Backbone as a printed PyTorch tensor [residue, N CA C, xyz], in Angstrom:
tensor([[[ 19.5000,   1.6790, -49.2310],
         [ 20.2500,   1.7300, -48.0900],
         [ 19.9600,   0.5740, -47.2600]],

        [[ 20.8990,   0.2230, -46.3210],
         [ 20.7690,  -0.9870, -45.4180],
         [ 20.9350,  -0.6290, -44.1380]],

        [[ 20.1470,  -1.3650, -43.4020],
         [ 20.1760,  -1.2740, -41.8900],
         [ 20.2690,  -2.8530, -41.4650]],

        [[ 21.4490,  -3.1150, -41.0890],
         [ 21.7260,  -4.5640, -40.6070],
         [ 22.7470,  -4.5700, -39.4410]],

        [[ 22.5510,  -5.1340, -38.4960],
         [ 23.4820,  -5.2070, -37.3330],
         [ 23.7730,  -6.6080, -36.9360]],

        [[ 25.1390,  -7.0690, -36.7620],
         [ 25.4270,  -8.3450, -36.3480],
         [ 26.5070,  -7.9710, -35.0550]],

        [[ 25.9450,  -8.4610, -33.9690],
         [ 26.9000,  -8.2150, -32.6860],
         [ 27.0710,  -9.4850, -31.7670]],

        [[ 28.1570,  -9.5820, -31.3050],
         [ 28.2720, -10.7060, -30.2960],
         [ 28.0320, -10.1540, -28.8950]],

        [[ 27.1860, -10.6520, -28.2150],
         [ 27.0030,  -9.9810, -26.8660],
         [ 26.1700, -10.9070, -25.9880]],

        [[ 26.3330, -10.4510, -24.6220],
         [ 25.5890, -11.4190, -23.6020],
         [ 24.2260, -10.7310, -23.1530]],

        [[ 23.2860, -11.4600, -22.7210],
         [ 21.9130, -10.9970, -22.3450],
         [ 22.0560, -10.4310, -21.0200]],

        [[ 22.0940,  -9.1260, -20.4980],
         [ 22.2530,  -8.7130, -19.3060],
         [ 20.9120,  -8.3550, -18.4530]],

        [[ 19.7390,  -8.3830, -19.3690],
         [ 18.4950,  -8.1950, -18.6350],
         [ 17.3670,  -8.4520, -19.5740]],

        [[ 16.4020,  -9.2330, -19.0120],
         [ 15.1220,  -9.6200, -19.9840],
         [ 13.8840,  -9.4450, -19.0990]],

        [[ 13.1500,  -8.7310, -19.7130],
         [ 11.6580,  -8.5110, -18.7630],
         [ 11.0750,  -9.6030, -19.2010]],

        [[  9.6580,  -9.5830, -18.3140],
         [  8.7800, -10.7110, -18.5920],
         [  8.0570, -10.3870, -20.0340]],

        [[  7.7250, -11.6790, -20.6080],
         [  7.1760, -11.5840, -22.0930],
         [  6.0890, -10.8190, -21.9080]],

        [[  5.7840, -10.0900, -23.0420],
         [  4.6440,  -9.3330, -23.3360],
         [  4.0150,  -9.6050, -24.4840]],

        [[  2.9540,  -9.0320, -24.8260],
         [  2.1780,  -9.0730, -26.2080],
         [  1.8770,  -7.9550, -26.9080]],

        [[  2.1950,  -7.9200, -28.2870],
         [  1.7950,  -6.5960, -28.8460],
         [  0.3830,  -6.4320, -29.1870]],

        [[ -0.1880,  -5.2420, -29.5340],
         [ -1.5390,  -5.1560, -29.8600],
         [ -2.1360,  -6.2030, -30.8170]],

        [[ -1.1760,  -6.7670, -31.7020],
         [ -1.5940,  -7.6090, -32.7280],
         [ -1.5880,  -9.0820, -32.1770]],

        [[ -1.0750,  -9.2030, -30.8440],
         [ -1.1760, -10.5350, -30.2290],
         [  0.2280, -11.2620, -30.3800]],

        [[  1.3130, -10.6920, -30.8790],
         [  2.5940, -11.4100, -30.9890],
         [  3.3730, -11.3650, -29.6790]],

        [[  3.8670, -12.4050, -29.4340],
         [  4.9820, -12.1710, -28.2360],
         [  5.9790, -11.4080, -28.4140]],

        [[  6.3680, -10.5790, -27.2820],
         [  7.5890,  -9.7440, -27.6100],
         [  8.2710,  -9.5690, -26.1360]],

        [[  9.5280,  -9.7670, -26.4120],
         [ 10.6340,  -9.6000, -25.1590],
         [ 11.5360,  -8.4710, -25.2420]],

        [[ 11.3220,  -7.6340, -24.2100],
         [ 12.2050,  -6.5010, -24.0090],
         [ 13.6410,  -6.7460, -23.2080]],

        [[ 14.4860,  -6.5190, -23.7140],
         [ 15.9030,  -7.0260, -23.1130],
         [ 16.8920,  -5.9540, -23.0730]],

        [[ 18.1880,  -6.1760, -22.4800],
         [ 19.3260,  -5.2340, -22.7130],
         [ 20.3740,  -6.5410, -23.0030]],

        [[ 21.3740,  -6.0560, -23.9390],
         [ 22.4070,  -7.0700, -24.1820],
         [ 23.7240,  -6.1670, -24.0820]],

        [[ 24.7450,  -6.7470, -23.7550],
         [ 26.0250,  -6.0590, -23.5420],
         [ 27.1780,  -6.7070, -24.3300]],

        [[ 27.8820,  -5.7350, -24.9570],
         [ 28.9950,  -6.0840, -25.7060],
         [ 30.1610,  -5.6670, -25.2480]],

        [[ 31.2300,  -6.5030, -25.0320],
         [ 32.7370,  -6.1260, -24.3970],
         [ 33.6460,  -6.6850, -25.5410]],

        [[ 34.6690,  -5.8220, -25.9750],
         [ 35.5920,  -6.3600, -26.5770],
         [ 36.9490,  -5.2800, -26.7190]],

        [[ 37.9810,  -5.5680, -27.2610],
         [ 38.7820,  -4.8000, -27.5930],
         [ 39.2980,  -4.4390, -28.9830]],

        [[ 39.2300,  -3.3420, -29.4440],
         [ 39.1980,  -3.0660, -30.9350],
         [ 40.4520,  -1.9590, -31.1860]],

        [[ 40.7850,  -1.8380, -32.3900],
         [ 41.7970,  -0.9610, -32.9520],
         [ 41.0130,   0.0000, -33.6130]],

        [[ 41.4590,   1.1540, -33.3290],
         [ 40.8740,   2.4800, -33.9120],
         [ 42.0830,   3.4460, -34.1950]],

        [[ 42.3770,   3.7330, -35.5380],
         [ 43.4210,   4.7650, -35.8280],
         [ 44.6860,   4.2740, -35.2250]],

        [[ 44.9830,   2.7920, -35.3650],
         [ 46.2340,   2.2900, -34.7840],
         [ 46.3160,   2.0840, -33.2780]],

        [[ 45.3050,   2.5380, -32.6490],
         [ 45.4660,   2.3740, -31.1380],
         [ 44.5260,   1.4930, -30.7210]],

        [[ 44.9260,   0.7080, -29.7190],
         [ 44.0420,  -0.2710, -29.1560],
         [ 43.0590,   0.3970, -28.0120]],

        [[ 41.7470,  -0.0650, -27.9830],
         [ 40.6350,   0.5110, -27.0630],
         [ 39.8940,  -0.4070, -26.6150]],

        [[ 39.4990,  -0.4920, -25.3400],
         [ 38.3110,  -1.3750, -24.5440],
         [ 37.1300,  -0.6750, -25.1260]],

        [[ 36.3450,  -1.4860, -25.5210],
         [ 34.8830,  -1.2270, -25.9690],
         [ 33.7750,  -1.8420, -25.1680]],

        [[ 32.9050,  -1.2330, -24.6460],
         [ 31.6720,  -1.6460, -23.9140],
         [ 30.5780,  -1.0770, -24.1060]],

        [[ 29.5740,  -1.5420, -24.6200],
         [ 28.1700,  -1.0140, -24.8650],
         [ 27.1300,  -1.6820, -24.5290]],

        [[ 26.0990,  -1.1640, -24.0240],
         [ 24.7580,  -1.5820, -23.4130],
         [ 23.8110,  -1.3160, -24.4780]],

        [[ 23.0590,  -2.2810, -24.9140],
         [ 21.9450,  -2.0180, -26.0650],
         [ 20.4930,  -2.5300, -25.6570]],

        [[ 19.7900,  -1.5660, -25.7300],
         [ 18.3270,  -1.7370, -25.4280],
         [ 17.8690,  -2.7520, -26.7280]],

        [[ 17.2770,  -3.9620, -26.4950],
         [ 16.8680,  -4.7500, -27.7860],
         [ 15.4500,  -5.2550, -27.4840]],

        [[ 14.8220,  -5.6620, -28.5630],
         [ 13.2970,  -6.1790, -28.5430],
         [ 13.3620,  -7.2530, -29.6050]],

        [[ 12.5320,  -8.3130, -29.1440],
         [ 12.4810,  -9.4810, -30.2870],
         [ 11.0950,  -9.5750, -30.2170]],

        [[ 10.4930, -10.1240, -31.4260],
         [  9.2190, -10.2040, -31.5290],
         [  8.7250, -11.5750, -32.2930]],

        [[  7.7950, -12.2930, -31.9130],
         [  7.1420, -13.4090, -32.4150],
         [  8.1060, -14.6030, -31.8940]],

        [[  8.2960, -15.4680, -32.6620],
         [  9.1340, -16.8000, -32.4750],
         [ 10.4340, -16.4750, -32.0240]],

        [[ 11.1490, -15.5860, -32.2800],
         [ 12.4670, -15.1840, -31.8740],
         [ 12.3990, -14.7480, -30.3550]],

        [[ 11.1290, -14.0680, -30.0300],
         [ 11.0100, -13.6440, -28.6290],
         [ 10.6600, -14.9280, -27.7770]],

        [[ 10.0020, -15.8340, -28.4180],
         [  9.8680, -17.1230, -27.6970],
         [ 11.0540, -18.0410, -27.3800]],

        [[ 11.9020, -18.0280, -28.2790],
         [ 13.3170, -18.7120, -28.2910],
         [ 14.0630, -17.9340, -27.2240]],

        [[ 13.9610, -16.5780, -27.3570],
         [ 15.1200, -15.8920, -26.4730],
         [ 14.5040, -15.8290, -24.8440]],

        [[ 13.2490, -16.0610, -24.6710],
         [ 12.7980, -15.9230, -23.2320],
         [ 13.3080, -16.9600, -22.5670]],

        [[ 13.6330, -18.1040, -22.9010],
         [ 14.2490, -19.2520, -22.2810],
         [ 15.8080, -19.2690, -21.9820]],

        [[ 16.2970, -18.2590, -22.6760],
         [ 17.9690, -18.2450, -22.3080],
         [ 18.3310, -17.6780, -20.9950]],

        [[ 19.3150, -17.8970, -20.5810],
         [ 19.8170, -17.5660, -19.2060],
         [ 20.5340, -15.8860, -19.4030]],

        [[ 20.2680, -15.2760, -18.2480],
         [ 20.8600, -14.0830, -18.3130],
         [ 22.3980, -14.3840, -18.1320]],

        [[ 23.5550, -13.5160, -18.8590],
         [ 24.7230, -13.7660, -18.8380],
         [ 25.0950, -14.7720, -19.9660]],

        [[ 24.1220, -15.4680, -20.6940],
         [ 24.4710, -16.2670, -21.8560],
         [ 24.8940, -15.5500, -23.0010]],

        [[ 25.8530, -15.9170, -23.8380],
         [ 26.4400, -14.9390, -24.8920],
         [ 25.8530, -15.7170, -26.2680]],

        [[ 25.6060, -14.8230, -27.1040],
         [ 25.0430, -14.9890, -28.3610],
         [ 25.5200, -14.1060, -29.7300]],

        [[ 25.4300, -14.7360, -30.7150],
         [ 25.5840, -13.5710, -31.9130],
         [ 24.1930, -13.1000, -32.4180]],

        [[ 23.9050, -11.7840, -32.1190],
         [ 22.6050, -11.3600, -32.5430],
         [ 22.7380, -10.7600, -33.9610]],

        [[ 21.6810, -10.8330, -34.6450],
         [ 21.4910, -10.1140, -36.0710],
         [ 20.1280,  -9.5370, -35.9720]],

        [[ 19.9980,  -8.4030, -36.6780],
         [ 18.6090,  -7.6290, -36.6700],
         [ 18.9770,  -6.0270, -37.2640]],

        [[ 18.2470,  -5.2340, -36.9560],
         [ 18.3460,  -3.9510, -37.5430],
         [ 18.0790,  -3.0490, -36.1870]],

        [[ 18.1460,  -1.6680, -36.3590],
         [ 18.2580,  -0.7700, -35.4650],
         [ 16.9260,   0.1730, -35.9440]],

        [[ 16.2140,   0.5790, -34.6560],
         [ 15.0540,   1.6200, -35.1590],
         [ 14.7180,   2.5190, -33.8780]],

        [[ 13.9770,   3.5240, -33.9940],
         [ 13.8160,   4.4980, -32.8590],
         [ 12.4180,   4.2380, -32.6040]],

        [[ 11.9500,   3.8710, -31.3900],
         [ 10.3340,   3.8720, -31.0430],
         [  9.8530,   5.2980, -31.5470]],

        [[  8.3970,   5.2580, -31.7080],
         [  7.7230,   6.4960, -31.9900],
         [  7.9880,   7.5440, -31.1510]],

        [[  8.1010,   8.7120, -31.6020],
         [  8.4150,   9.8280, -30.7870],
         [  9.5200,   9.8070, -29.6620]],

        [[ 10.5460,   8.9890, -30.0890],
         [ 11.6450,   9.0480, -29.0700],
         [ 12.9020,   9.2610, -30.0640]],

        [[ 13.9120,   9.4670, -29.2840],
         [ 15.4680,   9.7560, -29.7090],
         [ 16.2590,   8.5570, -29.5320]],

        [[ 15.7550,   7.5910, -28.8780],
         [ 16.8750,   6.3970, -28.4320],
         [ 16.6950,   5.4300, -29.6210]],

        [[ 17.5370,   4.5770, -29.8210],
         [ 17.6140,   3.5310, -30.4740],
         [ 17.4990,   2.0080, -29.9880]],

        [[ 16.7860,   1.1480, -30.6820],
         [ 16.2660,  -0.1350, -30.1620],
         [ 16.8890,  -0.9570, -31.0710]],

        [[ 17.5350,  -2.0930, -30.7160],
         [ 18.0610,  -3.0660, -31.5640],
         [ 17.0300,  -4.1730, -31.6950]],

        [[ 16.3920,  -4.4270, -33.1020],
         [ 15.3610,  -5.3010, -33.1560],
         [ 16.0680,  -6.7130, -33.6230]],

        [[ 16.2800,  -7.6970, -32.5820],
         [ 16.6170,  -8.9630, -32.8310],
         [ 15.6840,  -9.7160, -33.8340]],

        [[ 16.4200, -10.1990, -34.8920],
         [ 15.6090, -10.9520, -35.9960],
         [ 16.0770, -12.4100, -35.7960]],

        [[ 17.2110, -12.7640, -35.3540],
         [ 17.8310, -13.9990, -35.3160],
         [ 19.0690, -13.9800, -34.2490]],

        [[ 19.4760, -15.1460, -33.5740],
         [ 20.5390, -15.4510, -32.7690],
         [ 21.0010, -16.6970, -32.8950]],

        [[ 22.2580, -16.6950, -32.5010],
         [ 22.9820, -18.1560, -32.5440],
         [ 24.0780, -18.0390, -31.3720]],

        [[ 24.1090, -19.2100, -30.8170],
         [ 24.9500, -19.2460, -29.8700],
         [ 26.5050, -19.1650, -30.1260]],

        [[ 27.3590, -18.5120, -29.3920],
         [ 28.7620, -18.1750, -29.7890],
         [ 29.5580, -19.3750, -29.3120]]])
């Protein structure tokens, strides 16, 4: 099985840096994707707001980026313990 997500989005919210129990930097944020896609031959506007987290050196690099800046994010999806929500774990990012 594979769990890999690549999405172009902008940073819509970033919380202050925190640290995991293991002492790693962690950045909780929200990213937003807006596009126009074709589905079943029909054009549709797509907008999605995604809860995301970055850990370690990726968190440190992302912490300095401006709200509204656009990036190409890569990572994987996971659910926090005892939750039904999905969180995008950012493993890398590049400027669009």
